[in-house]
Structures are given as structure tokens and as C-alpha cells.
C-alpha positions in Angstrom: -16.3 -10.3 30.7 -13.8 -8.0 30.2 -13.5 -6.0 27.3 -10.8 -7.2 25.1 -7.6 -4.4 24.5 -5.6 -4.2 21.1 -2.8 -2.5 20.1 -2.3 -1.5 16.7 0.4 -0.2 15.6 0.4 1.8 12.0 -2.4 4.6 11.4 -2.2 4.7 7.6 -4.9 2.0 6.0 -4.7 -1.1 7.3 -4.3 -0.3 11.2 -7.7 2.2 11.1 -9.3 -0.3 9.3 -9.3 -3.4 11.7 -9.7 -0.9 14.1 -12.9 -0.2 13.1 -14.1 -3.3 12.7 -12.8 -4.3 15.9 -14.6 -1.5 17.6 -17.7 -2.8 15.5 -17.3 -6.0 17.4 -17.1 -5.1 20.6 -13.1 -4.7 21.3 -11.6 -1.6 22.4 -8.4 -0.6 20.0 -5.6 2.0 20.5 -3.6 2.9 17.6 0.0 4.0 18.1 1.5 6.0 15.0 5.2 6.9 14.8 4.1 9.8 12.6 3.2 12.9 14.7 0.2 13.4 12.6 -1.9 11.6 9.4 0.8 11.2 6.1 -1.0 13.7 3.5 -0.3 13.0 0.0 1.3 9.6 -1.8 0.3 7.8 -4.3 -3.4 6.7 -5.8 -4.6 3.5 -4.4 -7.3 1.9 -6.5 -10.1 -0.8 -5.7 -11.4 -3.2 -7.9 -14.0 -5.8 -8.1 -17.1 -7.3 -5.6 -14.8 -8.2 -2.8 -13.3 -5.4 -2.2 -16.6 -3.2 -3.1 -18.1 -5.4 -0.3 -15.9 -4.3 2.1 -15.8 -1.0 1.6 -19.9 -1.3 1.4 -20.1 -2.9 5.1 -18.2 0.1 6.3 -19.9 2.7 5.1 -17.1 4.6 3.3 -17.7 3.7 -0.2 -19.5 7.2 -1.0 -17.2 9.3 0.5 -14.3 7.2 -1.5 -16.3 7.8 -4.5 -16.8 11.4 -3.6 -12.8 11.8 -3.5 -11.8 9.7 -6.1 -9.1 10.9 -8.6 -11.1 10.2 -11.5 -7.9 8.7 -13.6 -8.0 8.8 -17.5 -5.8 6.5 -19.5 -2.3 5.7 -19.1 -0.6 6.5 -22.1 3.4 5.2 -22.3 5.2 7.9 -24.3 8.6 8.0 -26.5 11.4 10.8 -26.1 9.2 13.4 -28.0 6.2 12.7 -26.4 4.3 10.8 -28.9 1.9 7.8 -27.5 3.1 4.3 -28.0 0.6 2.6 -26.4 -2.3 3.6 -24.4 -3.6 1.2 -21.2 -7.4 1.8 -20.0 -8.2 3.5 -17.0 -9.5 0.5 -15.0 -6.5 -1.1 -15.5 -4.3 1.3 -13.2 -7.4 3.1 -11.4 -9.8 -0.4 -11.0 -13.0 1.0 -10.3 -12.5 3.7 -8.0 -8.6 5.6 -7.5 -8.1 7.8 -3.7 -5.0 9.0 -3.2 -3.6 7.0 -0.1 -3.7 10.3 2.2 -7.3 11.0 1.6 -7.9 7.4 2.2 -6.4 7.3 5.3 -8.2 10.4 6.2 -11.6 8.6 5.8 -10.5 6.1 7.8 -9.4 7.9 10.7 -12.4 10.3 10.5 -14.5 7.4 10.4 -12.7 5.8 14.2 -11.5 8.8 15.5 -14.2 9.3 18.0 -15.0 5.8 19.1 -10.9 4.5 20.2 -7.7 5.8 21.2 -5.2 7.3 18.8 -1.7 8.1 20.0 0.4 10.0 17.6 4.3 10.7 17.8 5.1 7.4 19.3 6.4 4.0 18.6 6.0 1.0 20.6 10.2 -0.1 22.1 9.5 -3.2 23.3 6.8 -6.2 24.0 7.1 -9.0 26.5 3.9 -11.7 26.4 3.0 -13.3 29.3 0.0 -15.7 29.9 -2.2 -12.7 30.6 -1.4 -10.3 27.8 0.9 -8.5 25.9 3.4 -5.6 28.5 4.0 -3.1 26.1 6.8 -0.1 26.5 6.8 2.7 24.2 9.2 4.9 23.2 7.7 8.0 24.6 5.0 6.9 26.6 4.2 5.0 30.0 4.1 0.9 29.6 1.0 -0.4 29.4 -0.4 -3.9 28.4 -2.7 -5.2 26.1 -4.6 -8.3 25.7 -3.5 -8.4 22.2 -1.2 -6.4 19.6 -1.2 -5.8 15.8 1.4 -5.2 13.7 0.0 -2.9 10.7 2.5 -0.6 10.4 3.9 -1.5 6.5 7.1 -2.8 4.7 9.3 -1.6 7.7 7.7 -3.1 10.3 8.1 -2.3 14.0 6.2 -4.8 15.2 7.7 -8.1 12.9 11.3 -6.5 13.7 10.2 -7.3 17.5 8.1 -10.2 17.8 9.6 -12.4 14.7 13.1 -11.2 13.9 14.8 -8.8 11.2 13.6 -7.7 8.7 16.5 -9.0 6.3 14.9 -12.3 6.9 11.6 -11.4 5.5 11.3 -8.9 2.9 12.7 -9.9 -0.2 14.0 -6.6 -2.8 13.4 -7.1 -6.2 16.2 -4.9 -6.9 14.1 -1.8 -8.3 13.1 1.3 -6.4 10.3 3.7 -6.4 10.1 7.4 -5.7 7.1 9.7 -5.4 6.0 13.3 -5.0 4.2 16.2 -6.2 5.4 18.7 -9.1 4.3 21.5 -11.1 1.8 20.2 -13.9 3.8 21.8 -17.0 2.4 18.9 -19.2 -1.5 19.8 -19.0 -2.3 16.7 -18.0 -5.5 16.6 -17.0 -6.8 13.5 -16.3 -4.5 11.2 -18.1 -0.9 9.7 -17.0 2.1 9.6 -19.2 4.8 6.8 -18.7 8.0 7.7 -20.3 10.7 4.8 -20.2 14.7 4.3 -21.0 16.4 1.0 -20.3 16.4 0.4 -16.6 14.4 3.3 -15.8 10.7 5.2 -16.2 8.9 7.9 -14.9 5.0 8.4 -14.7 3.1 12.0 -14.4 -0.5 12.1 -13.5 -2.8 14.9 -13.1 -4.2 15.9 -10.0 -7.7 17.3 -9.3 -6.7 20.5 -8.8 -5.3 21.3 -12.4 -1.6 22.7 -11.3 -0.3 20.0 -10.0 0.9 16.5 -11.0 1.7 13.1 -9.2 5.3 11.9 -10.5 6.6 8.3 -9.6 9.9 7.5 -10.6 10.7 3.9 -10.8 14.6 2.6 -11.7 16.4 -0.7 -11.1 19.2 -1.0 -9.0 20.0 -4.0 -7.3 22.1 -4.0 -4.3 21.4 -0.2 -3.7 21.8 0.5 0.3 20.0 3.4 1.7 18.6 4.5 5.0 14.6 4.4 4.9 14.2 7.1 7.0 16.8 9.9 5.4 15.1 11.7 2.8 17.8 13.9 2.0 20.1 10.9 1.1 16.7 9.4 -0.8 16.7 12.9 -2.8 20.3 12.6 -4.1 20.1 9.4 -5.2 16.8 9.6 -7.7 18.3 12.9 -9.2 21.8 10.9 -9.5 20.2 8.2 -11.4 17.8 10.3 -13.7 20.6 12.4 -14.6 20.9 12.4 -18.1 17.4 11.5 -18.9 15.5 12.6 -21.8 11.6 13.2 -22.3 10.5 16.0 -19.6 12.3 14.2 -16.8 14.6 17.1 -16.2 12.1 19.2 -15.6 9.7 17.2 -13.3 12.7 16.5 -11.3 13.2 20.1 -10.5 10.4 19.4 -8.1 12.1 16.8 -5.6 14.9 19.1 -3.5 11.5 20.9 -2.4 9.3 18.4 -2.2 7.4 17.8 1.3 5.4 15.0 0.1 8.4 13.2 -1.0 8.3 9.0 -0.4 11.3 6.6 -1.2 11.4 3.0 -1.1 12.7 -0.3 -2.6 10.4 -2.2 -4.5 10.2 -5.8 -2.3 7.9 -8.6 -1.1 7.3 -9.9 2.0 7.5 -13.7 2.6 6.6 -15.2 6.1 5.7 -18.4 6.9 3.5 -17.2 8.8 2.1 -13.6 10.4 1.3 -14.9 13.6 2.7 -15.7 17.0 1.1 -16.2 20.5 -0.7 -12.7 20.7 0.7 -10.5 18.1 -0.5 -10.6 14.3 0.6 -9.1 11.4 -1.7 -7.0 9.2 -1.3 -6.4 5.2 2.1 -5.1 4.1 4.0 -6.2 7.2 2.8 -9.5 6.8 2.4 -10.4 3.4 2.8 -7.0 1.2 4.7 -5.5 -1.7 5.7 -1.9 -2.0 3.5 -1.1 -4.8 1.5 -2.8 -7.4 -0.1 -5.3 -5.2 -3.4 -3.8 -4.3 -1.9 -3.0 -1.0 -5.0 -1.0 -0.2 -7.8 -3.5 -0.9 -5.7 -6.4 0.6 -5.4 -4.1 3.8 -9.1 -3.0 4.1 -10.3 -7.2 3.1 -7.8 -8.3 5.4 -8.7 -6.4 8.3 -12.3 -7.5 7.9 -10.9 -11.1 8.5 -8.8 -10.9 10.9 -11.4 -8.9 13.1 -13.9 -11.0 12.3 -12.3 -14.3 13.2 -11.2 -12.4 16.7 -15.0 -11.7 17.1 -16.0 -15.6 16.0 -13.8 -17.0 18.8 -14.9 -14.5 21.5 -10.9 -12.9 21.2 -9.5 -16.1 21.8 -6.2 -15.5 19.7 -5.3 -19.2 19.8 -8.7 -20.3 17.8 -8.7 -16.8 15.7 -5.2 -16.5 14.3 -4.7 -19.9 12.7 -8.6 -19.6 10.7 -7.2 -16.0 9.8 -4.0 -17.4 8.3 -5.9 -19.9 6.4 -8.0 -18.0 5.0 -5.9 -14.8 3.8 -3.1 -17.0 2.9 -4.0 -17.5 -1.0 -5.7 -14.0 -1.3 -2.2 -12.6 0.1 0.2 -15.2 -2.7 -2.2 -13.8 -5.6 -2.0 -10.1 -4.5 1.7 -10.6 -4.5 1.9 -12.1 -7.8 0.5 -8.7 -9.4 2.9 -6.9 -7.4 5.9 -9.0 -8.7 5.7 -7.9 -11.7 5.6 -3.6 -10.9 9.1 -3.2 -11.5 9.8 -4.6 -14.5 6.3 -3.1 -15.9 7.1 -0.1 -14.6 10.9 0.4 -15.7 12.4 -2.7 -18.0 15.8 -3.2 -17.9 16.9 -3.2 -21.9 15.1 -1.3 -25.3 14.0 -4.3 -26.4 12.1 -5.2 -22.8 10.8 -1.8 -23.2 9.3 -2.9 -27.1 8.6 -6.5 -26.1 6.0 -4.9 -23.1 4.3 -2.2 -25.4 4.2 -4.9 -27.8 2.1 -6.8 -25.3 0.0 -4.5 -23.8 -1.0 -3.0 -27.3 -2.1 -6.6 -28.4 -4.4 -6.7 -25.1 -5.9 -3.5 -25.4 -7.7 -4.6 -28.4 -10.8 -6.9 -29.7 -11.3 -9.7 -27.5 -7.9 -9.8 -25.8 -9.8 -6.7 -24.3 -11.1 -9.5 -21.9 -7.9 -10.6 -20.8 -6.4 -7.1 -19.7 -9.5 -6.9 -17.8 -9.4 -10.4 -16.3 -5.5 -10.0 -14.8 -6.5 -6.6 -13.2 -9.3 -8.3 -11.2 -8.2 -12.1 -10.7 -6.7 -11.2 -7.8 -8.8 -8.7 -6.1 -11.4 -11.5 -6.0 -9.5 -14.5 -5.0 -11.1 -15.1 -1.3 -14.6 -15.5 -0.2 -15.6 -13.3 2.5 -17.4 -15.2 5.5 -20.4 -12.9 7.1 -19.3 -11.9 10.6 -21.9 -10.7 12.6 -21.7 -7.0 13.9 
């Protein structure tokens, strides 16, 4: 029997995760990534609950993730003087284990790079499905034919655009935007994260392992804002303009923006699709049902990758049987994660001073006494809203 070949677009989290399981199940994966190399840095991502931890354990990467964990402290909301207003426990924002996105991508890449083909600095230009496979042309490489194609290439998925239609049909902006970059830690943050708000904008600064840098996240409300998601200079100017006149330590943190090499910017959006498979093509993670932030994207990606590869193995490579079952199993899980993500913008950047006060009051009430258990349940419910099958590898 011919070994089924699978082209995977995207080498961040979902792509290497599904490649790992496909290889375990006897497929021949090829991962293509537009960037010239793995993307380093990025925001912290977390895993929580028995479903996430089970998949990481089955992949054999849990110990390595724990070794590289960020070990975050509480999230402390502060006022313009830097005085604490309310604090949320580390488990609420950091789950059971938290790791920088770039470190996680490196762990997954190192686990898979010797068993499959990675192609960096290239991207899919076109796809033509035939009765026997998918004929793929690339921006730089020679044309090739694969049995299946998986789009694991994020919110602005190239595979989704080519196979399903323009991004505007599926990506729903929330009106909020997020910027992430590194800055010198002049605040002496240690393990803590500080969050400061003004109406419609917020800035969070988190201490890094090295003790000298801070991870900064800016979230602001700007409905209808248009930008080129590949024009970093334009994005940096937008952030500096949006935060002009901000108080607390914001001006000093933003001094790092012009020279930041790890700068990331995007709208906070959700992807809504009736189906994330078509013919021999499937979407995975953020490309098919994800969110920019707040939707436990890393956990969702590794769980969905396990399910997609497992269903393909159970169907002996027959996508006509595997893809509908993959969609059935993942649909409720993805929707639960998206419900969490839908609140990210308004939590991090409430629109008015009254909304800021109400958010602070509600979380102050949820961190004391019996109600603290409600806060813990809120943070883990979505992550456990799927029952995993045991796919023999």
C-alpha cells in the first residue's frame, strides 16, 4: 500500500503537532512555512485540564514543556499610580503549565524534524484537486502532488483562502487589536504580570525568565481599523499613535516598539465556518475555528491535531470518512474555546471607566471564598469539553 503523503501549511504549533501524529500513524508529512525559519519569542501560551495534559503526555513533550515553562505569578491590575486594584491567581492566566509560543514551536519542531520534510521560505501558490490527489504549485519550489493538504497556517490562512474563499467571509473582527513585543524590565516585575487600563485600551507587562526583559501586550479598541498584516512599520505607528498620552508606565514601555524585532500585531478576531474540510483539504486550529487570543489556541491546536491525524489513521487514509468525523468531534470543543476568546478584548480593554470598575469588582468577588472555585471552573471548562479517543499509533 502506498504511504499517503500530506502537505501541511504552517510550522508554528498546529502544523508540527499534526505532522508528529501523522508520522506516528504511518503517513508521510511535508511541512511548508512562509517564514525563512521558526518564529522565536511571541506571547506565552498555556495548557490546562486533563485533555490538554493527556495529549502532551502522549506526544512525549510534557516534561520538556515543564522544563521551559514561564512559571508566571499573579495578574495584578494596577491604577495610574501603580497600586494594585485586584489580583487574579496565576492559574487563571497561566493554566497548569505556560510556555512562550516560540519555545513551544521549537520543542515540536525538534521532535519532528528528523522524521519528515520541512520547507521554509516558501508558500502554496495554487491547489488543484484531482481524483488521485491535490496538485500544488509553490511560490518558489517545483510543483508537487499530495494525497491531502492541511491548512495549519493561522488566522490569515493561505490554504483557507485558496480552498474556501476570501478571508472576509470567515474572519469576524471584534473591534479590538493586540500588539506584543519585548521591552526592558524597568519595573522589576519578577514573576508578576501588571495590567493597566484606560477606557478602550490596556497594557500588560509580564516578567521574563531572564529577569531583564518584559513581555508587553497592548490591547485597544478601534473598530473599523484597516492595516496591512504584513507591514510591521505601519503596525508600529498605529500602536504608538493609539497610545499617545497614556499614563502609568506606558510611554516608557512603548519606547521599545520602534526597534522591537519580535513585534506582533493583529486584530482580535474569531474564525467562523460551517465546515473546515472540503474534498482532500482540511483546516486545523486557528485557520478553521480559532481566535487571535484568549481562546486557548495552543491547547486547541494540539488536541485537534491529535484528533485529525487519529481519524485519518482510523479511516486508513480515506479522507471521505475521516474528515466528517474530525469535524463532528472537534466542533463543540472549538465553539467552547471561542466563547472564551470572545471576551478577551473587553476583559483586557474595557470600553469605559465604568466597565473597567465593573470588571475589577467582578474579579475581586471571584477571587475570595467559595467563589474562587467558580473562577477556576471558568478557566478549565472549555479546555475539557471533548472526550478523546484512543487512536492506536
